[in-house]
Phi, psi and omega in degrees: 000177176294340182251322192247141167246120185246131177238138181244154169267186184288351175264005182063028167274151180275118180257349174208133175227093189263129179267108183290327180294316182267353180055052181213148170281127185275340182275141173296158181300133178066018176251150176234154183243173180067029172275136174255123186235132175255123180256141174295130189226084179244103182274147180284335183203144177052062189310313186291338185260338189252147166235126182284146184296338182263016187299334183284354185290335178230118185220161179229123178279122180270086187239007176295134176238105177274332176210146172209113186220145169279112184258351177205132179208089184232191183289341182264317185204163172239137181233125174250127178259126180239128177246130181234145175243135178221114184052244180259014187242158182231139175244128173241107189240131174253122177260120192238126176242117175269138182302318187265005182255152179265007184242158173249126189257147179228117175252124184250137161235119186236133171251103194249133183217037180244166179231153174055042173231148180239113190256130180228156170249139192242134181223099175288155178214140186281074176223170173232077190273148173265329183225152168252154183245135180233132178292134173230176183299120176068009181192203174212163181229143178260140174231137176294149180262358177268176180233043186288334182237166180296321182287330173290320178300325183284346183260047181284341174239122183241148177264149176202157184270263191280339181202161165229151185220141177233111185220157173239025181074347173260325181202165180187181179221132172251140167252117182252129188224166182252351181192009181247121195241023175239139181217163161212154188220146166244189184296335184222017181216136177239129180240144176245135181275130186251319183216141173222096190262073178285172182241000177222132005275354183247113181293345184251019182302131177064012177282141176103210190273137175229140175226121181204168184215152170208170179222149174253139187228091173289140185207158173278161177060216182251181186292334179289309180292336179275356176066033181300320184301313182291324176296324178291322174298315180299322181293325185268337183240090180288148178295141176268133182236150177211131180275122180230157178278165180293136179231158174265154176097190184253156173297140176294154187299331182290350177258004180286160186255147168270146177208162176232146177263015177244122186281357174263010178240132177245126174279111186270316189216138173232126180211157174279139178297148183284335185239017177199180178268009181284160181253134177256127179240124178256127184234000000 
C-alpha cells in the first residue's frame, strides 16, 4: 500500500509490517503476526460463558498452508488467498491490501468442526502500553494490560464492539472488526477471538460455516488522533448504492442527508418522534 510494506514467511505469517509514513518496523524484534492459535478450552462450569485463566497452557498453532495464491493484483488492491487445514476444519482467508488504505484487511470463510477449542488471531506491535482500549456503545473503555491485582488478572478476556486498540501514545495498533467482540492484550500484543466451540449448553456451538472480517491498522499516536473510531464505523457501515436513471428536478426533502461539521461527533440515530412531527437525532 502507500503506507505499509508487508512481508510473509512460507506459513503466510507476517514477519515484517513496515510503516513507510513513520519509517519504522511495527513488529517487535523476533515476533511474527497473523498467527492463528487454537487453545484447549475445557471449562469446569458454564462452558459457553467461561474461559479458564489457564487456557493458554495448551495450544495448537494453525499454520498449515494447503494453498497460497495471489488472486488479484491491480491498481486498486492486491488480494492473497490462503487456505489452511486444521484437524477436520478448513480456513479460507483473503488478505487484502488497498493501495490508498492504511489498513490490511482479512476476510475469513471457515468450515469448523471442532469442539472445546478457543481460536484467536495474534498481532504483536512494538509498543510498551499500560492500557488497551475497547470500543463500547457511544464511547470506549480502558483496561490495564498488566496482572498486578486479582481483578486485573481476572480480566484476561475483554469485550469490545467495533475495535480494540493497543497504543502507548507514540504508536499503536487497532484491530477493527465486523462481528467478533472478544479480545485480550498484553503490553505488546493484541489478540482477537474468532471461535469458541463449547459443548454446553449447545453441543453444536460454532459448528459449520463462518464468514467474518477484520482489519489491522498500525498508526502513530493514540486511537483518538489516529481516527480509529470513524474508520471502524466505515468498516461496519458500507455505503448503500442503487443504479438509477437521470431525472430532472431536485431530490425530495425526505432523501436529504444529516451531517455534522465536527469530526468528534457521530450521528447515530435519526427517527421521527412518536407523539409529534419533530425529528429526534441521537449523537
